[in-house]
C-alpha positions as CSV (number, residue, x, y, z in Angstrom):
1,M,-37.6,19.6,16.9
2,A,-35.4,17.2,15.0
3,T,-35.7,13.5,15.8
4,T,-32.8,11.2,16.2
5,P,-32.5,8.7,13.2
6,Q,-33.4,5.2,14.3
7,T,-31.3,3.3,11.8
8,P,-28.2,3.9,9.8
9,Y,-30.4,4.1,6.7
10,E,-32.4,6.9,8.3
11,A,-29.2,8.6,9.3
12,V,-28.0,8.6,5.6
13,L,-31.3,9.9,4.4
14,Q,-31.0,12.7,7.0
15,A,-27.4,13.5,5.8
16,A,-28.5,13.5,2.2
17,R,-31.6,15.7,2.6
18,E,-30.2,18.5,0.6
19,V,-28.8,16.4,-2.3
20,T,-31.3,17.7,-4.8
21,K,-30.0,21.3,-4.2
22,L,-26.5,20.4,-5.4
23,D,-25.2,22.0,-8.6
24,C,-24.1,19.0,-10.6
25,A,-23.8,15.2,-10.8
26,L,-20.2,15.3,-9.6
27,D,-21.2,17.1,-6.4
28,A,-23.8,14.4,-5.8
29,E,-21.4,11.6,-6.4
30,M,-18.9,13.2,-4.0
31,L,-21.6,13.4,-1.4
32,G,-22.6,9.8,-2.0
33,T,-19.0,8.5,-1.7
34,A,-18.4,10.5,1.5
35,L,-21.5,8.9,3.1
36,L,-20.4,5.4,2.1
37,G,-16.9,6.2,3.3
38,S,-18.2,5.9,6.9
39,V,-19.3,2.4,6.2
40,Y,-16.0,1.5,4.6
41,A,-14.0,3.0,7.5
42,I,-15.7,1.1,10.3
43,A,-15.8,-2.3,8.6
44,E,-13.6,-4.9,10.2
45,E,-13.0,-7.0,7.1
46,D,-13.9,-7.1,3.4
47,R,-14.6,-3.4,3.4
48,G,-15.7,-3.4,-0.2
49,G,-18.2,-6.1,0.6
50,A,-19.4,-4.1,3.6
51,V,-20.2,-1.1,1.4
52,R,-22.0,-3.3,-1.2
53,D,-24.1,-4.9,1.6
54,F,-24.9,-1.6,3.0
55,V,-26.1,-0.2,-0.3
56,T,-28.2,-3.4,-0.9
57,G,-29.8,-3.0,2.5
58,F,-30.3,0.8,2.0
59,L,-32.0,0.3,-1.4
60,A,-34.3,-2.4,0.1
61,A,-35.2,-0.3,3.2
62,T,-35.9,2.9,1.1
63,S,-37.7,1.3,-1.8
64,R,-41.0,3.0,-0.9
65,R,-39.6,6.4,-0.2
66,R,-40.8,8.9,-2.8
67,T,-39.3,12.2,-1.6
68,P,-36.9,13.8,-4.2
69,A,-34.0,13.5,-1.8
70,A,-34.6,9.8,-1.1
71,T,-35.0,8.8,-4.8
72,T,-32.0,10.9,-5.8
73,I,-29.6,9.5,-3.2
74,R,-30.8,6.0,-4.1
75,R,-29.8,6.7,-7.7
76,V,-26.4,8.1,-6.6
77,F,-25.7,4.9,-4.5
78,A,-26.8,2.7,-7.3
79,T,-24.4,4.5,-9.6
80,L,-21.5,4.2,-7.2
81,V,-22.1,0.6,-6.3
82,P,-23.8,-1.0,-9.4
83,D,-23.1,-4.5,-8.1
84,A,-25.3,-4.1,-5.1
85,A,-28.5,-6.1,-5.2
86,G,-31.3,-4.0,-6.5
87,A,-29.0,-1.3,-8.0
88,A,-30.0,-2.1,-11.6
89,A,-33.7,-1.6,-10.8
90,V,-33.3,1.9,-9.3
91,K,-35.0,4.5,-11.5
92,P,-34.9,8.3,-11.4
93,G,-37.7,9.9,-9.4
94,T,-40.4,12.1,-10.9
95,Q,-38.8,15.2,-9.4
96,A,-35.2,14.3,-10.1
97,P,-32.8,17.2,-10.3
98,P,-31.7,18.1,-13.9
99,W,-28.3,16.6,-13.5
100,S,-29.5,13.2,-12.4
101,D,-29.2,11.7,-15.9
102,Q,-25.5,12.5,-15.9
103,L,-24.6,10.4,-12.8
104,G,-21.8,8.1,-13.8
105,R,-21.9,9.1,-17.4
106,V,-18.2,10.0,-17.8
107,R,-15.5,9.1,-20.3
108,L,-11.8,8.7,-19.8
109,T,-9.7,11.7,-21.1
110,G,-6.2,10.7,-20.0
111,S,-4.3,8.2,-17.9
112,Y,-0.9,8.7,-16.3
113,A,1.5,7.4,-13.8
114,Y,4.3,9.0,-11.7
115,G,6.5,8.0,-8.8
116,D,9.9,8.0,-7.2
117,V,12.9,6.5,-9.0
118,Y,13.5,4.1,-6.1
119,G,10.2,2.3,-6.7
120,D,8.8,2.9,-3.3
121,Q,5.5,4.4,-4.5
122,T,3.6,4.8,-7.8
123,S,0.7,7.2,-8.2
124,Y,-1.8,6.5,-10.9
125,L,-3.9,9.4,-12.3
126,A,-6.9,9.2,-14.6
127,T,-9.0,12.1,-15.8
128,F,-12.6,12.0,-16.7
129,A,-15.2,14.3,-18.3
130,Y,-19.0,14.1,-18.2
131,D,-21.0,13.7,-21.4
132,D,-22.7,17.0,-20.5
133,S,-20.3,19.2,-18.5
134,D,-22.9,21.8,-17.7
135,S,-25.1,19.4,-15.6
136,G,-22.5,16.7,-15.0
137,G,-19.7,18.8,-13.7
138,P,-16.1,19.7,-14.5
139,E,-13.5,17.4,-15.8
140,H,-11.9,15.7,-12.7
141,A,-9.0,13.6,-11.7
142,V,-8.9,10.3,-9.9
143,V,-5.5,9.7,-8.2
144,A,-4.5,6.5,-6.4
145,L,-1.2,6.0,-4.5
146,V,0.2,2.5,-4.5
147,D,2.9,1.8,-1.8
148,H,5.1,-1.0,-3.0
149,N,6.8,-1.4,0.4
150,I,3.6,-2.4,2.2
151,G,1.8,-3.7,-0.9
152,I,-1.4,-1.7,-0.7
153,T,-3.2,1.2,-2.4
154,K,-2.4,3.7,0.4
155,D,-4.6,6.6,-0.6
156,V,-7.1,7.7,-3.2
157,F,-8.3,11.1,-4.2
158,V,-11.0,12.6,-6.5
159,G,-10.7,16.3,-7.3
160,G,-10.6,18.9,-9.9
161,P,-10.2,20.8,-12.1
162,A,-8.3,17.9,-13.8
163,E,-6.0,20.1,-15.9
164,R,-4.8,22.0,-12.8
165,I,-4.0,18.7,-10.9
166,L,-2.3,17.3,-14.0
167,D,-0.2,20.5,-14.4
168,Q,0.8,20.4,-10.8
169,V,2.0,16.8,-11.1
170,R,3.9,17.5,-14.3
171,Q,5.7,20.5,-12.8
172,M,6.5,18.6,-9.6
173,C,8.1,15.7,-11.5
174,S,9.9,17.9,-14.1
175,G,11.6,19.8,-11.2
176,D,12.8,16.7,-9.3
177,E,15.2,14.2,-10.8
178,L,14.2,11.7,-8.2
179,T,10.7,11.4,-9.7
180,W,9.3,10.3,-13.1
181,F,6.1,10.9,-15.0
182,R,4.6,9.1,-18.0
183,E,1.4,8.4,-19.9
184,E,0.0,5.1,-18.7
185,D,-2.0,2.3,-20.4
186,P,-5.5,2.6,-18.8
187,R,-5.7,-1.2,-18.6
188,R,-2.5,-1.4,-16.6
189,L,-3.7,1.6,-14.4
190,R,-7.0,-0.3,-13.6
191,G,-5.2,-3.5,-12.9
192,E,-2.5,-2.2,-10.6
193,V,-4.8,0.1,-8.6
194,A,-7.6,-2.5,-8.3
195,R,-5.2,-5.3,-7.3
196,H,-3.7,-3.2,-4.5
197,L,-7.0,-1.8,-3.5
198,S,-8.3,-5.4,-2.9
199,I,-5.6,-5.8,-0.3
200,T,-6.4,-2.4,1.3
201,D,-10.1,-3.5,1.5
202,G,-9.1,-6.4,3.7
203,L,-7.0,-4.4,6.2
204,E,-8.0,-4.5,9.9
205,S,-7.1,-0.8,10.1
206,L,-6.7,1.8,7.4
207,P,-3.8,4.3,6.9
208,D,-4.4,7.3,9.2
209,E,-4.5,10.2,6.8
210,G,-5.9,11.0,3.3
211,S,-9.2,10.5,1.6
212,L,-9.1,6.7,1.2
213,A,-12.4,6.0,3.0
214,T,-14.4,9.0,1.7
215,D,-13.4,8.6,-2.0
216,R,-13.2,4.8,-2.2
217,A,-16.6,4.2,-3.7
218,L,-16.3,6.8,-6.4
219,V,-12.8,5.6,-7.3
220,G,-14.1,2.1,-7.6
221,A,-16.9,3.3,-9.9
222,R,-14.4,5.2,-12.1
223,L,-12.0,2.3,-12.3
224,A,-14.8,0.0,-13.5
225,L,-15.2,2.2,-16.5
226,L,-11.6,1.7,-17.7
227,P,-10.8,-1.2,-20.1
228,A,-10.0,-4.4,-18.2
229,P,-6.5,-5.7,-18.2
230,P,-5.8,-8.1,-21.1
231,L,-5.8,-11.2,-18.8
232,A,-7.4,-11.6,-15.4
233,V,-4.4,-13.5,-14.1
234,V,-4.5,-14.6,-10.5
235,R,-1.1,-13.9,-9.1
236,D,0.4,-16.8,-7.2
237,E,2.9,-16.4,-4.4
238,P,6.2,-15.4,-5.9
239,E,8.6,-18.2,-6.4
240,P,11.5,-18.1,-3.9
241,M,14.9,-17.3,-5.3
242,S,16.9,-20.5,-6.0
243,R,20.2,-21.2,-4.3
244,E,21.9,-20.7,-7.7
245,Q,20.3,-17.3,-8.3
246,S,21.2,-16.1,-4.8
247,S,24.8,-17.3,-5.2
248,A,25.0,-15.6,-8.6
249,L,23.8,-12.3,-7.1
250,I,26.2,-12.5,-4.2
251,R,29.1,-13.2,-6.5
252,E,28.2,-10.3,-8.8
253,F,28.0,-8.0,-5.8
254,L,31.3,-9.1,-4.3
255,D,33.0,-8.4,-7.7
256,S,31.4,-5.0,-8.0
257,P,33.0,-1.5,-7.4
258,A,30.4,-1.0,-4.6
259,A,31.8,-4.0,-2.6
260,A,35.3,-2.8,-3.1
261,R,34.4,0.7,-2.0
262,F,33.3,-0.6,1.4
263,G,36.1,-3.2,1.6
264,L,33.8,-6.1,1.3
265,D,35.7,-7.8,-1.5
266,E,38.6,-8.5,0.8
267,V,36.8,-9.9,3.8
268,D,38.3,-13.3,5.0
269,G,38.8,-15.4,8.0
270,A,36.2,-15.3,10.8
271,D,34.5,-12.2,9.2
272,L,33.6,-14.1,6.1
273,A,30.9,-16.0,7.9
274,S,29.3,-12.7,9.1
275,L,29.6,-11.2,5.6
276,H,27.6,-14.1,4.0
277,F,25.1,-14.2,6.9
278,C,24.4,-10.5,6.4
279,L,24.0,-10.9,2.6
280,S,21.6,-13.8,3.2
281,L,19.5,-11.4,5.4
282,V,19.5,-8.8,2.7
283,L,18.1,-11.4,0.3
284,D,15.6,-12.8,2.8
285,H,14.2,-9.3,3.5
286,A,13.7,-8.6,-0.2
287,A,11.7,-11.8,-0.4
288,T,9.2,-10.5,2.1
289,F,7.8,-7.9,-0.3
290,S,4.7,-8.7,-2.4
291,E,6.9,-7.9,-5.5
292,P,10.3,-9.2,-4.4
293,D,13.3,-7.4,-5.9
294,P,16.6,-7.6,-4.2
295,M,17.8,-4.6,-6.2
296,R,15.1,-2.2,-5.0
297,W,16.7,-0.2,-2.2
298,S,15.9,3.2,-1.0
299,P,16.0,5.2,2.3
300,A,12.6,3.7,3.2
301,V,13.5,0.1,2.4
302,A,16.8,0.5,4.4
303,G,14.8,1.8,7.3
304,L,12.4,-1.1,7.2
305,F,15.3,-3.5,7.2
306,L,17.8,-2.0,9.6
307,L,15.4,-0.5,12.2
308,D,12.7,-3.1,12.2
309,W,12.8,-6.4,10.2
310,V,16.3,-7.6,11.1
311,H,15.6,-7.1,14.9
312,R,12.4,-9.1,14.7
313,R,13.6,-11.8,12.5
314,A,17.3,-12.4,13.0
315,V,19.7,-13.2,15.8
316,L,22.9,-11.2,15.3
317,D,26.2,-11.6,17.2
318,M,28.5,-8.7,17.7
319,D,30.4,-9.5,14.5
320,D,27.2,-9.6,12.5
321,A,26.0,-6.3,14.0
322,A,29.3,-4.6,13.1
323,M,29.2,-6.0,9.6
324,L,25.5,-5.4,8.6
325,P,25.4,-1.6,8.1
326,R,28.5,-1.8,5.9
327,V,26.9,-4.6,3.9
328,V,23.7,-2.7,3.4
329,R,25.5,0.4,2.3
330,G,27.5,-1.6,-0.2
331,W,24.5,-3.6,-1.5
332,A,22.4,-0.4,-1.9
333,A,25.1,1.3,-3.8
334,H,25.5,-1.7,-6.1
335,A,21.7,-1.9,-6.6
336,A,21.5,1.8,-7.5
337,A,24.3,1.3,-10.1
338,R,22.7,-1.8,-11.5
339,R,19.3,0.0,-11.9
340,G,20.9,3.1,-13.3
341,L,19.6,5.4,-10.7
342,P,20.8,9.0,-10.7
343,A,23.7,9.8,-8.5
344,P,21.7,11.9,-6.0
345,A,19.4,9.0,-5.4
346,A,22.3,6.7,-4.5
347,A,23.8,9.4,-2.4
348,Q,20.6,10.0,-0.5
349,T,20.2,6.3,0.3
350,D,23.8,6.0,1.5
351,A,23.4,9.1,3.7
352,A,20.2,7.8,5.2
353,I,21.8,4.4,6.0
354,E,24.7,6.1,7.7
355,E,22.3,8.2,9.8
356,M,20.5,5.0,10.8
357,V,23.5,3.3,12.3
358,P,23.3,4.7,15.8
359,E,19.6,3.7,16.1
360,F,20.4,0.3,14.6
361,V,23.1,-0.2,17.3
362,R,20.8,1.0,20.0
363,L,18.0,-1.5,19.0
364,Y,20.6,-4.3,18.7
365,T,21.8,-3.5,22.2
366,T,18.4,-3.2,23.9
367,G,16.7,-6.0,21.9
368,E,13.5,-4.1,22.3
369,R,12.1,-5.0,18.9
370,R,12.9,-8.7,19.0
371,S,10.0,-11.0,18.6
372,P,9.5,-13.6,21.3
373,A,10.9,-16.3,19.1
374,T,14.0,-14.3,18.2
375,A,14.5,-13.3,21.9
376,A,14.3,-16.9,22.9
377,V,16.9,-18.0,20.3
378,A,19.2,-15.1,21.3
379,Q,19.0,-16.1,25.0
380,L,19.7,-19.8,24.1
381,M,22.8,-18.8,22.2
382,A,23.9,-16.4,25.0
383,D,23.6,-19.4,27.4
384,G,26.0,-21.3,25.1
385,V,23.5,-23.9,23.9
386,D,24.0,-25.3,20.4
387,P,20.6,-25.2,18.7
388,N,21.6,-28.3,16.7
389,D,22.1,-30.4,19.9
390,Q,18.6,-31.7,20.5
391,A,19.3,-33.0,24.0
392,A,20.8,-29.8,25.1
393,L,18.0,-27.8,23.5
394,E,15.3,-29.8,25.3
395,A,17.1,-29.5,28.6
396,W,17.4,-25.7,28.1
397,I,13.7,-25.4,27.3
398,E,12.8,-27.4,30.3
399,A,14.9,-25.2,32.6
400,N,13.5,-22.0,31.1
401,R,9.8,-22.8,30.8
402,E,8.8,-20.1,33.2
403,R,10.9,-17.5,31.5
404,L,9.5,-18.5,28.1
405,G,6.0,-18.1,29.4
406,E,5.0,-21.7,29.2
407,D,2.8,-23.6,31.7
408,P,5.0,-26.2,33.4
409,A,1.9,-28.4,33.6
């Protein structure tokens, strides 16, 4: 009758009891990374640190275990997380499987990148081969998806055969003019994936789908084998765009064919204030990305802006709400031309924005996505209070404390 494991370390030993019966080092590393994935998934902060601490504790707690399964999984964990305390001291057991000396002994055989022409996502792909493919295992691929809209490594994947995966990616990109594919400098690959993974590791909750948790430890171990980026530069917060730069971009846009196409080059009178307010929102939204670029527009970016950000962050009057979709269509068309995107990419973004307009109007009307602060400002303006009139503002706040959720005391 099986006994219930008393500690997480005992549970891992139980789950790894058949590790010595696996066919190759890659299979063992895949088992090890899957076991560590459960630690990574449930950590509430610093997930990478949580995995390292778990391996440190596991190695200490199992130091006297001499069964082949225990000594082998200890070696696997030490290979996957070499910076864990005690990892360097782990030695192969006396009954180690024949493939144990191939754990982690791989070389890079190729590095690539591919993504969409909009710049929403970039996937990085590296292929690796064991020194001894018979006991190590087949050449395999490590793939990491970086999402530039949310600024994280959104998913990672380890699989094979590497050539099959690489062929599938090449065929997918060659048959779609909205994607690109290239060989990549392995230093850049390591830097970009690791930088965005460090942000992912600190998330309170992980993306729902994919193999991010289960393959994270093995991906980290493979990345560490790549040459380091030339300079370990700590990226500061991006400098905000200056008033002169913003004005120059807006003037360029208003002189563009895209602005003329949507009649934005002839706006005057009362509508002119709405036009410039809407353009300021476009630039403000671009500044919220980890890599700000006001010229990076896509169906996804337009959706983030029109259906979420602007409702949470801005107070629009009816003139602004009528103007904004037209401004976004014009700006996106100008951005696509400026970046040299293929015509289908620009057309796809424009069609997507047009389809979003009814939902944008509905959200504007209901105010359901307004933040508390935005809702308060909207109500203040609806009540005819000038936000710049301090006395009137204080009187309004005093009269609306209960509605604002403040304690009168």
